N, C-alpha and C positions, 0 to 999 in steps of 0.2 A: 504494499501501500504506500503510495505517496506521502512523503512528511509533511504535505502541502496543507493534509485535512489534517493534521494536528495540530494546526496553529491555534489559538484560543480565538474565541473572539469572529473567526472566516464563516462568512456567508457566500458561499459563492453565486447565488443569488442575487442578493444584494453587491457582494465585494467585486464581480466583475464587469469591467466596462464593455457597453456596445458600443464594437469596431463597426462605425456605420459603412465603411468602405465594404466591407467583406459580409457583412449584415444583409446590406443594401443592394449597391453594384453588381459585387461578385456573389451574391445569393439571391433574392429575391427576381432582381431584374433579369438576371443571368438564366434563373429557372424556367421563369414566365417565356423570357426572348428564345429559348432554345424550344420549349416545350410548342409555342406558338409556330415553328417554323417547321417544325417536325409535322406536325398537322396540316402542315400544306400541300398537295398534289405539284406534282410538276409544274402544271398550269398557270396553277396561283403563284409558286416563286417565281416563275417569270413576269407577272404580272406585277407582284412588289418590287421585284428589280426594277420595271419600269418605273412603277412609280416613284420609285429613292430616286433613278439618277432623274426625271422630271420634276420635281421639287421643286419649288423656285425657293433659293438662298438668297435672293437677293437681299442687303442690307444685314445678315448676319455676321460679315465678316470671316466666313469661312468658306472653304473649296468646294468644289460640286460633291452631291452626296454619292459615292460607288453605292451599286447596287443592294452591297451584302451589309451596309451601314445599319447599325441598331438605332431609332431612332421614337419620335413621339409615337404611342399608340395608336394615332388616330389613320395612322398607314393602314396597321390590319383591320380596319371597319370593313367590314362585309366578309372577311378571311377567315375568321376563328370565329368560334361558337359566341353568343352573347355574354354569358357567365364569363370568358374568359377575357373579352373584352372589358365591361364592367371594373374584372381584377387588374388590368392594366391601369384604365382610367386611376379608380383607388390609390394605386400604387403611384402613379404621378399626381396624383395631390399630395400624396405624402413625402413625398420626396424635398421638395422645395420647403418645407417646414422643420424637416431636418437639420437639412444646409443653412442653417441660419447663424453669420458670423455674429450679428448684434440682435439681442434680443430686449426690447423697452421693455415691455411690460410679461414677466416672467410667469404669470400667474395666470394668465390670460392666454399664452404662448401655450403653456402645459396644459392648457385645457381641450386648444383647439386640436393639438397634437395628441390627446388620447381618443380623441372624436375620430381624426382619421387615421386610428392605428385600432381601433375597434371595426371603423369602416371597411379600412382594407380586409381584416382579418375575415370579417362576414362576408365580402364578395370572394373572398378566396374559398371561401368552406362551400359558396354556392356554387363554385365553381367544380369545384372537386377537394374527396378531405384527405387524399393524396399526398398532398404537400406539406400539411401535419407531421410527417415521421420525422423532418427536416426540425433541428434544433432552431433554425433562423426564427421561426415563427411561434416561438416563444420566448426567445431572448427578445426580440421586439416588444413584447410588454415592457420588459424591462428599462427601456428607452427613457421613458418621463424621470427617471428616479437617478438619472446621471445626468441632466442638463441642468 
């Protein structure tokens, strides 16, 4: 057994930070995107690549999007089941609440964040229970405690 478990006062649920890069971008977003792409047939994949390549990026100060680029969920509209799309939208609403450099009213922000986390998890469970075997779906509950 690891000596870490013998540290007096250690509560791994409260004392382990939520590392948002791995939980969000390399967790939820990667899981969802891979799942969404795996659901598409060859014709839909070609259609998605055309949509991405023709996406108007004027004013964004970025190079043109490649056909394999990960982008906002509206690109997936009508290509994935509605429940999948709703989970993507909920995640898209949650991400900007997490990446805040400055929070003026912490209590208000935490309340809004908790609602967004709950909505994301509800949308995800309506899509599929399969995702909840991943620890990240438990870890996200503890995010407000670390802000």
